[in-house]
Backbone as ProteinMPNN parsed JSONL, in Angstrom:
{"seq_chain_A": "MGALPTMVSNLIMSDGTNRLTWFSPDNLAPIKTLYVADNKNQVKALNELEYINGSIFANLWTQNSIVEIDPKTGKIISTIDLSGLQQKLNVNLSKIDVLNGIAYKKETGNLLVTGKWVAKII", "coords_chain_A": {"N_chain_A": [[56.636, 88.801, 105.582], [58.39, 89.898, 108.375], [59.031, 92.928, 110.29], [62.236, 94.552, 110.331], [64.631, 94.102, 112.979], [64.845, 96.602, 115.568], [67.461, 97.321, 116.132], [68.862, 97.421, 113.787], [70.341, 99.774, 111.888], [71.264, 100.454, 109.389], [71.654, 98.846, 106.204], [74.344, 97.065, 104.802], [76.062, 96.629, 101.809], [78.041, 94.666, 99.611], [79.403, 94.843, 96.356], [81.081, 93.1, 95.169], [83.384, 94.333, 94.404], [85.698, 96.777, 95.482], [83.993, 98.349, 96.804], [81.702, 99.39, 99.25], [78.313, 99.79, 100.09], [75.953, 101.626, 101.894], [72.584, 101.238, 102.87], [69.268, 102.439, 103.491], [67.205, 100.683, 105.724], [64.517, 101.07, 105.637], [63.58, 102.034, 103.127], [65.373, 101.197, 101.266], [67.02, 103.082, 100.088], [70.093, 104.391, 98.888], [72.639, 105.411, 101.154], [75.339, 105.972, 101.786], [78.631, 105.549, 100.365], [81.565, 103.611, 100.508], [84.995, 103.133, 99.945], [87.259, 100.477, 99.97], [90.537, 99.866, 101.131], [93.959, 98.809, 101.574], [97.168, 99.656, 102.948], [98.461, 100.038, 100.546], [96.969, 99.399, 98.172], [93.721, 99.216, 96.516], [91.322, 97.038, 97.935], [89.935, 94.439, 96.507], [87.167, 92.299, 95.502], [85.448, 91.932, 97.651], [83.265, 90.063, 99.595], [81.113, 88.148, 101.334], [79.663, 89.755, 104.154], [80.015, 90.805, 107.557], [78.991, 92.606, 110.391], [80.717, 93.366, 113.165], [81.174, 94.177, 116.435], [81.667, 96.957, 115.889], [83.282, 96.905, 113.627], [83.636, 96.019, 110.141], [83.621, 92.881, 108.722], [84.861, 91.039, 106.018], [84.897, 88.421, 103.689], [87.308, 87.582, 101.19], [86.658, 86.992, 97.939], [87.467, 83.939, 96.407], [89.863, 83.82, 97.729], [91.823, 82.919, 100.594], [91.184, 84.519, 102.849], [90.005, 86.779, 105.357], [89.053, 90.065, 105.837], [89.267, 92.786, 108.128], [87.503, 95.73, 108.364], [87.597, 99.226, 108.756], [84.711, 100.97, 109.334], [84.402, 103.698, 109.037], [86.538, 104.798, 107.606], [87.284, 102.984, 105.615], [89.643, 101.674, 105.63], [91.761, 98.819, 105.851], [91.943, 97.05, 108.787], [92.843, 94.66, 109.91], [93.893, 91.349, 108.893], [92.685, 88.09, 108.467], [94.168, 85.06, 108.085], [93.219, 82.246, 106.404], [94.365, 80.056, 105.26], [95.316, 77.722, 106.433], [93.06, 76.226, 106.918], [92.423, 74.717, 104.668], [94.114, 72.476, 104.68], [93.262, 71.262, 107.086], [90.619, 70.669, 106.454], [90.993, 68.991, 104.357], [90.403, 69.366, 101.608], [90.23, 70.429, 98.191], [90.508, 73.67, 97.516], [89.344, 74.976, 95.041], [88.111, 77.137, 92.395], [85.503, 76.384, 92.635], [85.281, 75.138, 95.117], [85.352, 77.121, 97.434], [86.133, 79.231, 100.236], [83.539, 81.012, 101.285], [81.666, 82.217, 102.908], [80.78, 83.93, 105.912], [80.002, 84.082, 109.375], [78.939, 85.399, 112.513], [78.995, 84.364, 115.808], [77.619, 85.618, 118.413], [77.254, 84.845, 121.092], [79.405, 83.184, 121.735], [81.564, 84.457, 120.641], [82.747, 83.477, 118.414], [83.904, 83.321, 115.056], [82.452, 82.086, 112.276], [83.131, 80.086, 109.435], [82.173, 79.295, 106.183], [81.92, 77.224, 103.221], [81.772, 76.515, 99.695], [80.755, 73.343, 98.785], [81.994, 72.209, 100.979], [81.827, 69.932, 103.4], [82.292, 69.627, 106.108], [82.751, 70.15, 109.608], [84.907, 71.764, 111.723]], "CA_chain_A": [[57.944, 89.103, 106.137], [58.274, 90.806, 109.499], [59.865, 94.135, 110.307], [63.606, 94.362, 110.777], [64.826, 94.493, 114.381], [65.128, 98.022, 115.733], [68.892, 97.572, 116.239], [69.413, 97.61, 112.447], [70.223, 101.169, 111.474], [71.512, 100.485, 107.948], [72.102, 97.618, 105.559], [75.6, 97.293, 104.094], [76.166, 95.692, 100.699], [79.214, 94.604, 98.753], [79.078, 94.49, 94.971], [82.151, 92.253, 94.674], [84.565, 95.136, 94.096], [86.206, 97.326, 96.743], [82.988, 99.337, 97.219], [80.613, 99.035, 100.158], [77.246, 100.78, 100.037], [74.99, 101.607, 102.99], [71.208, 101.485, 102.44], [68.244, 102.569, 104.523], [66.366, 99.484, 105.787], [63.118, 101.452, 105.451], [63.183, 102.179, 101.721], [66.518, 100.736, 100.474], [67.709, 104.197, 99.436], [71.509, 104.442, 99.244], [72.973, 106.458, 102.114], [76.744, 106.345, 101.593], [79.511, 104.581, 99.724], [82.901, 103.587, 101.088], [85.944, 102.346, 99.162], [88.133, 99.743, 100.884], [91.937, 99.762, 100.692], [94.979, 98.633, 102.599], [98.14, 100.753, 102.875], [99.047, 100.145, 99.215], [96.058, 99.22, 97.044], [92.314, 98.894, 96.755], [91.105, 95.631, 98.248], [88.783, 94.062, 95.697], [86.533, 90.988, 95.68], [84.77, 91.831, 98.944], [82.145, 89.156, 99.399], [80.219, 88.054, 102.488], [79.956, 90.781, 105.152], [79.478, 90.738, 108.92], [79.306, 93.77, 111.223], [81.043, 92.783, 114.467], [81.815, 95.066, 117.411], [82.099, 98.219, 115.313], [84.075, 96.704, 112.413], [83.042, 95.196, 109.1], [84.462, 91.773, 108.298], [84.489, 90.583, 104.683], [85.811, 87.474, 103.081], [87.755, 87.968, 99.862], [86.239, 85.933, 97.038], [88.496, 83.042, 95.869], [91.083, 83.888, 98.526], [91.68, 82.339, 101.925], [91.374, 85.636, 103.771], [88.932, 87.649, 105.817], [89.621, 91.351, 106.239], [88.519, 93.64, 109.051], [87.455, 97.049, 107.729], [87.1, 100.361, 109.532], [83.542, 101.458, 108.594], [84.458, 105.147, 108.846], [87.572, 105.182, 106.653], [87.478, 101.978, 104.576], [90.99, 101.108, 105.757], [91.877, 97.471, 106.407], [92.506, 97.064, 110.137], [93.565, 93.402, 110.087], [93.569, 90.279, 107.957], [92.701, 86.745, 109.036], [94.646, 84.1, 107.09], [92.511, 80.978, 106.556], [94.981, 79.047, 104.403], [95.458, 76.482, 107.185], [91.822, 75.442, 106.902], [92.423, 73.788, 103.537], [94.731, 71.23, 105.135], [92.405, 70.649, 108.099], [89.417, 70.153, 105.802], [91.431, 68.032, 103.355], [89.668, 69.606, 100.363], [90.891, 71.286, 97.215], [89.734, 74.903, 97.42], [89.423, 75.552, 93.702], [87.1, 78.186, 92.21], [84.209, 75.848, 93.069], [85.361, 74.868, 96.552], [85.962, 78.301, 98.037], [85.604, 79.744, 101.486], [82.789, 82.152, 100.764], [80.665, 82.747, 103.819], [81.186, 84.105, 107.296], [78.931, 84.422, 110.314], [79.461, 85.674, 113.842], [78.182, 83.829, 116.9], [77.853, 86.578, 119.487], [77.288, 84.171, 122.399], [80.723, 82.59, 121.979], [82.609, 85.277, 120.051], [83.36, 82.739, 117.316], [83.661, 83.669, 113.668], [82.243, 80.835, 111.562], [83.464, 80.182, 108.019], [81.575, 78.243, 105.372], [82.473, 77.151, 101.878], [81.055, 75.715, 98.714], [81.11, 71.929, 98.727], [82.733, 71.789, 102.172], [80.828, 69.229, 104.212], [82.91, 69.296, 107.388], [82.823, 71.152, 110.663], [86.077, 71.486, 112.56]], "C_chain_A": [[57.777, 90.147, 107.232], [59.193, 92.003, 109.377], [61.269, 93.784, 110.774], [63.73, 94.761, 112.24], [65.218, 95.965, 114.475], [66.614, 98.322, 115.827], [69.544, 97.765, 114.871], [69.225, 99.066, 112.049], [70.441, 101.318, 109.977], [71.851, 99.079, 107.471], [73.376, 97.961, 104.784], [75.743, 96.215, 103.034], [77.521, 95.809, 100.007], [78.745, 94.264, 97.349], [80.194, 93.657, 94.338], [83.407, 93.015, 94.275], [85.188, 95.574, 95.417], [85.215, 98.33, 97.334], [81.951, 98.703, 98.144], [79.584, 100.152, 100.107], [76.298, 100.548, 101.203], [73.616, 101.964, 102.42], [70.309, 101.649, 103.651], [67.42, 101.286, 104.549], [64.884, 99.801, 105.55], [62.702, 101.471, 103.986], [64.283, 101.761, 100.745], [67.194, 101.847, 99.66], [69.177, 104.175, 99.845], [71.806, 105.645, 100.145], [74.417, 106.933, 101.932], [77.484, 105.204, 100.922], [80.898, 104.728, 100.326], [83.782, 102.691, 100.227], [86.997, 101.773, 100.087], [89.531, 99.606, 100.289], [92.824, 99.422, 101.886], [95.964, 99.794, 102.461], [98.69, 100.985, 101.474], [98.019, 100.207, 98.092], [94.6, 99.111, 97.495], [92.229, 97.404, 97.057], [89.807, 95.228, 97.573], [88.266, 92.685, 96.09], [85.94, 90.821, 97.073], [83.495, 91.039, 98.742], [81.221, 89.206, 100.614], [80.643, 89.051, 103.561], [79.334, 90.428, 106.497], [79.916, 91.997, 109.654], [79.49, 93.249, 112.64], [81.759, 93.824, 115.318], [82.412, 96.327, 116.78], [82.982, 98.12, 114.089], [83.268, 95.894, 111.409], [84.057, 94.129, 108.733], [83.946, 91.295, 106.946], [85.45, 89.497, 104.234], [86.141, 87.965, 101.684], [87.511, 86.787, 98.93], [87.442, 85.258, 96.378], [89.834, 83.153, 96.597], [90.801, 83.281, 99.894], [91.893, 83.401, 102.993], [90.05, 86.285, 104.131], [89.602, 88.936, 106.259], [88.678, 92.054, 107.2], [88.647, 95.065, 108.541], [86.937, 98.092, 108.71], [85.925, 100.968, 108.765], [83.522, 102.968, 108.377], [85.416, 105.536, 107.721], [87.722, 104.234, 105.469], [88.841, 101.319, 104.641], [90.919, 99.702, 106.378], [92.598, 97.565, 107.75], [93.355, 95.816, 110.367], [93.11, 92.408, 109.029], [93.67, 88.947, 108.688], [93.074, 85.787, 107.909], [93.993, 82.747, 107.36], [93.156, 79.854, 105.752], [95.176, 77.715, 105.128], [94.21, 75.627, 107.203], [91.794, 74.417, 105.779], [93.02, 72.446, 103.95], [93.848, 70.524, 106.151], [91.164, 70.017, 107.482], [89.735, 69.065, 104.788], [90.58, 68.136, 102.081], [90.51, 70.495, 99.462], [90.035, 72.534, 97.038], [89.964, 75.561, 96.068], [88.375, 76.653, 93.589], [85.719, 77.694, 92.63], [84.201, 75.666, 94.583], [86.063, 76.016, 97.253], [85.345, 78.603, 99.388], [84.854, 81.023, 101.125], [81.733, 82.693, 101.712], [81.216, 82.881, 105.218], [79.954, 84.464, 108.119], [79.569, 84.598, 111.683], [78.487, 85.138, 114.871], [78.485, 84.649, 118.144], [78.012, 85.906, 120.847], [78.674, 83.629, 122.736], [81.871, 83.466, 121.486], [83.301, 84.591, 118.888], [82.957, 83.312, 115.961], [83.584, 82.352, 112.908], [82.503, 81.061, 110.077], [82.826, 79.004, 107.301], [82.228, 78.252, 104.002], [81.603, 76.318, 100.975], [81.621, 74.3, 98.739], [81.984, 71.481, 99.893], [81.71, 71.227, 103.142], [81.38, 68.836, 105.577], [82.802, 70.478, 108.332], [84.025, 70.784, 111.518], [86.141, 72.475, 113.706]], "O_chain_A": [[57.103, 91.159, 107.038], [60.027, 92.078, 108.475], [61.461, 92.828, 111.526], [63.02, 95.654, 112.701], [65.849, 96.506, 113.567], [67.011, 99.469, 115.624], [70.682, 98.232, 114.803], [68.099, 99.537, 111.89], [69.866, 102.211, 109.355], [72.284, 98.233, 108.253], [73.469, 99.03, 104.181], [75.569, 95.029, 103.317], [78.066, 96.901, 99.844], [77.803, 93.491, 97.171], [80.25, 93.52, 93.116], [84.391, 92.408, 93.853], [85.197, 94.803, 96.377], [85.554, 99.074, 98.254], [81.404, 97.637, 97.862], [79.942, 101.33, 100.083], [75.89, 99.418, 101.47], [73.491, 102.871, 101.597], [70.558, 101.067, 104.707], [66.973, 100.833, 103.495], [64.09, 98.896, 105.293], [61.624, 100.994, 103.631], [64.144, 101.947, 99.536], [67.86, 101.573, 98.661], [69.486, 103.964, 101.018], [71.296, 106.744, 99.927], [74.689, 108.134, 101.924], [77.032, 104.059, 100.911], [81.346, 105.837, 100.616], [83.359, 101.607, 99.824], [87.571, 102.497, 100.901], [89.695, 99.277, 99.115], [92.492, 99.704, 103.038], [95.606, 100.827, 101.897], [99.319, 102.013, 101.224], [98.18, 100.988, 97.155], [94.297, 98.94, 98.676], [92.98, 96.606, 96.496], [88.72, 95.618, 98.001], [88.867, 91.997, 96.915], [85.924, 89.718, 97.62], [82.728, 91.313, 97.819], [80.609, 90.242, 100.874], [81.831, 89.187, 103.851], [78.262, 89.827, 106.561], [81.072, 92.41, 109.554], [78.545, 92.751, 113.252], [82.835, 94.297, 114.95], [83.534, 96.716, 117.105], [83.398, 99.147, 113.552], [82.338, 95.176, 111.775], [85.219, 94.435, 108.464], [82.739, 91.161, 106.749], [86.665, 89.631, 104.378], [85.352, 88.679, 101.065], [88.086, 85.714, 99.11], [88.328, 85.932, 95.854], [90.838, 82.626, 96.119], [89.643, 83.153, 100.291], [92.677, 83.214, 103.924], [89.113, 86.335, 103.333], [90.604, 88.907, 106.974], [87.457, 91.934, 107.101], [89.753, 95.556, 108.312], [85.951, 97.861, 109.41], [86.116, 101.442, 107.645], [82.701, 103.465, 107.606], [85.155, 106.478, 106.973], [88.233, 104.634, 104.423], [89.166, 100.488, 103.793], [90.134, 99.441, 107.29], [93.709, 98.085, 107.84], [94.443, 95.891, 110.939], [92.09, 92.596, 108.366], [94.62, 88.705, 109.433], [92.377, 85.711, 106.896], [94.191, 82.166, 108.427], [92.548, 78.798, 105.581], [95.198, 76.671, 104.477], [94.284, 74.428, 107.474], [91.196, 73.352, 105.932], [92.482, 71.394, 103.604], [93.696, 69.304, 106.088], [90.709, 68.963, 107.926], [88.853, 68.3, 104.399], [90.105, 67.132, 101.551], [91.39, 71.22, 99.926], [88.947, 72.459, 96.466], [90.675, 76.559, 95.955], [87.805, 77.06, 94.601], [84.85, 78.505, 92.949], [83.223, 76.003, 95.249], [87.231, 75.904, 97.625], [84.188, 78.274, 99.65], [85.465, 82.007, 100.707], [80.965, 83.571, 101.319], [82.016, 82.059, 105.666], [79.001, 85.065, 107.623], [80.613, 84.014, 111.973], [77.291, 85.423, 114.812], [79.474, 84.411, 118.838], [78.817, 86.349, 121.666], [79.069, 83.619, 123.902], [83.022, 83.249, 121.864], [84.335, 85.067, 118.419], [81.817, 83.729, 115.757], [84.547, 81.584, 112.898], [82.139, 82.101, 109.527], [82.925, 77.861, 107.747], [82.986, 79.161, 103.662], [80.795, 75.512, 101.436], [82.836, 74.106, 98.716], [82.655, 70.454, 99.79], [80.843, 71.944, 103.642], [80.976, 67.818, 106.139], [82.767, 71.636, 107.918], [84.153, 69.65, 111.98], [87.056, 72.411, 114.527]]}, "name": "protein", "num_of_chains": 1, "seq": "MGALPTMVSNLIMSDGTNRLTWFSPDNLAPIKTLYVADNKNQVKALNELEYINGSIFANLWTQNSIVEIDPKTGKIISTIDLSGLQQKLNVNLSKIDVLNGIAYKKETGNLLVTGKWVAKII"}
């Protein structure tokens, strides 16, 4: 396994709760912990993470939402509603068929969403 690119300063991990933990890429030592919340409550079930243009994006496990998180405060900046994808994909998004992965394509600025048992690209 090769070395991590020099642009990686920390690794960020979700444990499926509302907690994000930063780790050193050199020795995997924890550096800091951040708790995520909106204006009313903790936002739990943080799943797949992407760091995009200074914000952390996380999909919410078993929900049709992606949240944008301020990495300094843990506050939710915005929410992306993906409920319209279920109709476009014509699939039943049960606990098995969930939207559970996100990726960012820097060249186009597109946010890509994947799911379990979803075999379509739209």
